[in-house]
C-alpha positions in Angstrom: 5.2 -25.5 -18.2 6.7 -29.0 -17.9 3.3 -30.5 -18.5 2.8 -28.4 -21.6 6.2 -29.3 -22.9 5.5 -33.0 -22.2 2.3 -32.7 -24.2 4.1 -31.2 -27.2 6.7 -33.9 -26.9 4.2 -36.8 -26.9 1.5 -35.4 -29.2 3.3 -33.4 -31.9 6.3 -33.7 -34.2 8.0 -30.8 -32.4 11.4 -32.1 -31.1 12.0 -31.5 -27.4 15.1 -33.1 -26.1 14.8 -32.0 -22.5 11.8 -31.0 -20.2 12.8 -29.1 -17.1 11.5 -30.0 -13.6 8.8 -27.7 -12.3 11.1 -26.5 -9.5 13.5 -25.3 -12.2 10.8 -23.2 -13.7 9.9 -21.7 -10.3 13.6 -20.8 -9.7 13.9 -19.2 -13.1 10.8 -17.1 -12.4 12.2 -16.0 -9.1 15.5 -15.2 -10.7 13.7 -12.9 -13.2 12.1 -11.0 -10.3 15.4 -10.7 -8.4 17.2 -9.6 -11.6 14.7 -6.9 -12.2 15.2 -5.6 -8.7 19.0 -5.7 -9.1 18.9 -3.6 -12.2 16.8 -0.8 -10.7 18.5 2.6 -11.2 17.7 6.3 -11.5 15.9 7.6 -14.5 15.8 11.1 -16.1 12.0 11.3 -16.5 9.9 12.5 -13.6 7.9 9.8 -11.9 5.7 9.1 -8.9 6.0 6.3 -6.4 3.1 4.1 -5.3 3.7 2.5 -1.8 1.7 0.0 0.1 1.9 -3.1 2.3 0.3 -6.4 1.4 -2.2 -8.1 3.7 -0.6 -10.4 6.3 0.3 -13.7 4.7 1.5 -16.1 7.4 3.2 -14.0 10.0 4.7 -11.4 7.5 3.9 -8.5 5.3 5.7 -7.2 2.2 6.3 -3.5 1.5 6.2 -2.8 -2.3 7.3 0.4 -4.0 6.3 0.9 -7.6 7.6 3.5 -10.1 5.2 5.1 -12.6 6.5 7.7 -15.1 4.4 10.9 -15.0 3.4 10.6 -18.7 2.2 6.9 -18.3 -1.4 8.0 -17.7 -1.7 10.3 -20.7 0.1 7.8 -22.9 -2.3 5.0 -21.9 -5.4 7.3 -22.1 -6.9 5.3 -19.3 -6.0 3.8 -15.9 -2.4 2.5 -15.9 -1.8 -1.2 -16.1 0.9 -3.5 -14.7 2.9 -3.2 -17.9 3.2 0.6 -17.2 4.9 0.2 -13.8 8.2 -1.0 -12.4 8.7 -2.6 -9.0 11.7 -0.7 -7.5 11.5 -1.9 -4.0 10.4 -5.0 -2.0 11.0 -5.8 1.7 9.6 -8.5 3.9 8.9 -7.9 7.6 7.1 -9.6 10.4 6.9 -6.3 12.4 5.9 -3.0 10.7 6.2 0.5 12.2 6.9 3.9 10.9 10.5 3.6 12.2 11.1 0.3 10.4 9.7 1.7 7.1 12.1 4.7 7.2 15.4 2.7 6.5 13.6 0.6 3.9 12.5 3.7 2.0 16.0 5.2 2.3 17.6 2.1 0.8 15.0 1.9 -2.0 15.2 5.6 -3.0 19.0 5.7 -2.7 19.1 3.3 -5.6 16.1 4.5 -7.7 16.3 8.2 -7.0 13.6 10.4 -5.5 10.0 10.6 -6.9 8.3 13.9 -7.4 5.4 12.6 -5.3 4.3 9.6 -3.4 0.8 8.0 -3.6 -0.4 5.9 -0.7 -3.4 5.1 1.4 -4.3 6.6 4.7 -2.6 3.9 6.8 -1.1 5.6 9.9 2.0 3.4 10.0 2.8 4.0 6.3 2.0 7.7 6.7 4.5 8.0 9.5 7.3 6.1 7.6 6.8 8.3 4.5 6.8 11.5 6.6 10.0 10.5 8.4 11.7 9.8 5.1 10.4 13.0 3.4 11.5 15.2 6.4 15.1 14.0 5.9 15.2 15.1 2.2 16.6 18.5 1.1 13.3 19.1 -0.8 10.4 17.3 1.0 8.4 15.0 -1.3 4.7 15.7 -1.3 2.2 12.8 -0.7 -1.1 12.1 -2.5 -3.8 10.3 -0.6 -5.2 7.6 -2.9 -8.7 8.8 -4.1 -10.2 5.3 -3.6 -9.3 5.1 0.1 -10.1 8.8 0.6 -13.7 8.3 -0.7 -14.0 5.0 1.2 -13.1 6.7 4.5 -15.5 9.6 3.7 -18.4 7.2 3.1 -17.5 5.3 6.2 -17.5 8.5 8.3 -20.9 9.5 6.9 -22.8 6.3 7.1 -21.2 3.7 9.4 -22.6 5.1 12.7 -26.1 5.8 11.4 -28.7 3.5 12.9 -30.7 3.3 9.7 -27.6 2.2 7.8 -26.9 -0.5 10.4 -30.5 -1.7 10.0 -30.1 -1.7 6.2 -26.8 -3.7 6.4 -28.4 -6.2 8.8 -31.4 -6.6 6.5 -29.1 -7.1 3.5 -27.1 -9.8 5.3 -30.3 -11.6 6.4 -31.6 -11.6 2.9 -28.4 -12.9 1.5 -28.5 -15.9 3.8 -32.1 -16.6 2.8 -31.3 -16.5 -1.0 -28.0 -18.2 -0.9 -28.0 -21.7 -2.6 -31.6 -21.2 -3.8 -32.9 -20.5 -7.3 -33.1 -16.8 -6.4 -29.4 -16.6 -5.7 -29.1 -14.3 -8.7 -30.9 -11.7 -6.7 -28.4 -11.7 -3.8 -26.9 -8.3 -2.8 -23.2 -7.7 -3.3 -21.1 -9.3 -0.5 -20.3 -6.8 2.3 -16.5 -7.0 2.8 -15.3 -7.1 6.4 -12.2 -5.0 5.5 -12.3 -2.0 3.3 -16.1 -2.4 3.0 -16.8 1.2 1.9 -14.3 1.1 -1.0 -16.7 -1.0 -3.0 -20.0 0.1 -1.3 -21.2 1.7 -4.5 -22.4 -1.7 -5.8 -24.6 -2.1 -2.8 -26.2 1.3 -3.5 -26.9 0.3 -7.1 -28.4 -3.0 -6.0 -30.6 -1.3 -3.4 -32.0 1.2 -5.9 -32.9 -1.6 -8.3 -34.6 -3.6 -5.5 -36.8 -0.6 -4.6 -38.2 -1.0 -8.1 -38.8 -4.7 -7.5 -40.7 -4.0 -4.3 -42.7 -1.1 -5.8 -45.4 -3.6 -6.9 -48.5 -3.0 -4.9 -50.8 -5.5 -3.3 -50.1 -9.0 -2.0 -47.9 -11.3 -4.0 -49.0 -14.9 -5.0 -47.8 -17.4 -2.3 -44.5 -18.9 -3.3 -43.9 -16.5 -6.2 -40.5 -14.8 -6.6 -41.9 -11.5 -5.3 -43.4 -13.2 -2.3 -40.1 -15.0 -1.5 -38.1 -11.8 -1.9 -40.4 -9.9 0.4 -40.0 -12.6 3.0 -36.2 -12.5 2.6 -36.1 -8.7 2.9 -39.0 -7.8 5.1 -40.0 -4.1 5.2 -37.3 -3.2 2.7 -39.3 -0.3 1.2 -39.6 1.3 4.6 -35.9 2.4 4.2 -36.7 3.9 0.8 -35.6 7.5 1.7 -32.3 6.3 3.1 -31.6 3.9 0.2 -32.3 6.7 -2.4 -29.9 9.0 -0.6 -27.3 6.3 -0.1 -27.5 5.2 -3.8 -27.3 8.8 -5.0 -24.2 9.5 -2.9 -22.4 6.3 -3.8 -23.3 6.9 -7.5 -21.6 10.3 -7.5 -18.6 8.9 -5.7 -18.3 6.1 -8.3 -18.5 8.7 -11.2 -15.8 10.8 -9.6 -13.5 7.9 -9.1 -14.0 6.6 -12.6 -13.0 10.0 -14.0 -9.9 10.4 -11.7 -8.7 6.9 -12.1 -8.9 7.0 -15.9 -8.0 10.6 -16.6 -5.9 11.6 -13.6 -6.3 15.1 -12.0 -5.9 18.2 -14.1 -8.0 21.3 -14.6 -10.6 19.5 -16.8 -11.1 16.5 -14.5 -11.1 18.8 -11.5 -14.0 20.9 -12.9 -15.9 17.7 -13.8 -15.6 16.3 -10.3 -16.2 19.5 -8.5 -19.5 20.0 -10.4 -20.5 16.4 -9.5 -19.8 17.1 -5.8 -22.3 20.0 -5.9 -25.1 17.4 -6.3 -24.4 16.0 -2.8 -26.4 17.3 0.2 -25.1 20.5 1.7 -24.2 18.9 5.1 -22.7 15.8 3.5 -19.3 14.7 4.9 -18.5 13.0 1.6 -19.0 16.4 -0.2 -16.7 18.3 2.2 -13.9 15.6 2.0 -14.1 15.3 -1.7 -14.0 19.1 -2.3 -11.1 19.5 0.2 -9.2 16.7 -1.5 -9.8 18.2 -5.0 -8.6 21.7 -3.9 -5.5 20.4 -2.2 -4.4 18.1 -5.0 -5.1 20.4 -7.9 -2.7 22.9 -6.4 -0.1 20.1 -6.2 -0.7 19.1 -9.8 -0.1 22.7 -11.0 3.1 22.8 -9.0 4.5 19.5 -10.3 3.7 18.9 -13.9 1.5 20.1 -16.8 0.3 16.5 -17.3 -2.6 14.9 -15.5 -1.6 13.7 -12.0 -1.9 10.1 -11.1 -4.0 9.9 -7.9 -5.0 6.3 -7.6 -3.1 3.3 -6.1 -5.4 0.7 -7.6 -2.6 -0.7 -9.7 -0.7 -1.9 -6.6 -3.9 -3.5 -5.3 -4.2 -5.3 -8.6 -0.6 -6.5 -8.3 -1.2 -7.8 -4.8 -4.3 -9.6 -6.1 -2.3 -11.4 -8.8 0.3 -12.4 -6.3 -2.3 -13.6 -3.8 -3.8 -15.7 -6.5 -0.5 -17.4 -7.1 0.5 -17.9 -3.5 -2.9 -19.4 -2.5 -2.0 -22.5 -4.5 0.4 -23.4 -1.8 -1.1 -25.7 1.0 0.8 -23.5 3.6 0.4 -19.9 2.5 3.3 -17.9 3.8 5.3 -14.9 2.8 8.5 -16.6 1.5 10.8 -16.2 -1.4 7.9 -16.3 -3.9 7.6 -12.5 -3.2 10.2 -12.2 -5.9 7.4 -12.9 -8.4 6.0 -9.4 -7.7 8.7 -7.6 -9.7 8.2 -10.2 -12.5 4.5 -9.4 -12.7 5.3 -5.7 -13.6 6.5 -4.1 -16.7 6.7 -5.5 -20.3 8.0 -9.0 -19.9 9.5 -9.3 -23.3 12.2 -11.8 -24.2 15.1 -9.3 -24.0 13.9 -8.1 -20.6 13.7 -11.6 -19.2 17.1 -12.6 -20.6 18.7 -9.5 -19.1 17.1 -10.1 -15.7 18.3 -13.7 -15.7 21.8 -12.5 -16.3 21.5 -10.1 -13.3 20.6 -12.9 -10.9 22.2 -16.4 -10.6 20.8 -19.3 -8.5 23.5 -18.5 -5.9 22.2 -14.9 -5.8 18.7 -16.2 -5.3 19.7 -18.5 -2.4 21.7 -15.6 -0.8 18.7 -13.3 -1.1 16.4 -15.9 0.4 18.8 -16.4 3.4 19.1 -12.7 4.1 15.5 -11.6 3.6 13.5 -14.6 4.6 15.2 -16.0 7.7 12.3 -18.3 8.5 9.1 -19.6 6.9 6.2 -21.6 8.3 7.5 -24.6 6.5 11.1 -24.3 7.8 9.9 -23.9 11.4 7.7 -26.9 11.0 10.5 -29.1 9.7 12.9 -27.9 12.4 10.2 -28.6 15.1 9.6 -32.2 14.0 13.3 -32.7 13.5 14.0 -31.6 17.1 11.2 -33.7 18.5 12.5 -36.7 16.6 16.0 -36.1 18.0 14.6 -35.9 21.6 12.7 -39.1 21.1 15.7 -40.9 19.7 17.7 -39.8 22.8 15.1 -41.2 25.1 15.1 -44.5 23.3 18.9 -44.8 23.6 18.7 -44.0 27.3 16.3 -46.9 27.8 
């Protein structure tokens, strides 16, 4: 922002008497985030909470709780966006257990009120913390397992231990290495993630199905041609045809189901659509059983809670973490520090009135007090203290001599 203002000042007739330092802009942004947290209160409309932990950054994680009003999905007519959610809770920890999550949720929901349901992934620690909190309520709050993680775990359960899948994955990795940084790089398979691999495995199925068509050409290929080089990069690819066809068909159905549920939510219409799709899966498919069990369980919950479509995806919190990670990676020493206060500022409608109110809710003194209470140390602080201590010791040794 200071650079943009300097550009206006030097290149236009627009009068700017003062350009703030970049650290001032950072502090203002963090104050907006803190102000938004400070003004969280109960609301009359029914809402669901989406809860998740970020990945480890430095030595710490952040627990984030989002509030989404029940009618947000039907109003939007598609998957909810960051402007449709409100961050109502944010805590930073270097040790996370179910017992540590309990008091954090108690504090957050004491201020924001109780949701009618909680959406989360299948993480055991988070599951325990939510269960401990729910058990203490007069009316236990039901939980919804995020459809993306549910289907990812189902695909993992079905395919990960299969020898033919392992051979296929090894062949894909080998081919990717052969094509990388060549003129055939555009034919590379989707990257296989080391964590959460099966949540985006559908792209691999689509790629495999298309490659079967490429390798369907009969007879020898001309030496050095694209087909010849692809055959060398993926030797005996077509021998896995039966598996690839089954794998692609399964992941394609899962992708269709998730597209419906993430954009429309779960109600009797989307339930019927998804259940019909599940029937196309093989009779002994683990994915089929888990999907149908999930649908039956959560359609009952939807009927009990509201007449509106039920939000069943936590994708929005993953998107929020992605935006935050993009910002924090600019730092040469990535660490979970006070910049976590940008997370609330990335949510909701950031209109002028909202920003002004948030700034009035949090002063610079409030920001410093929050930092001292919630971020007792950072990598940078520990580094500075270490070198300061070493310098003091060396100075003492010099004086002794």
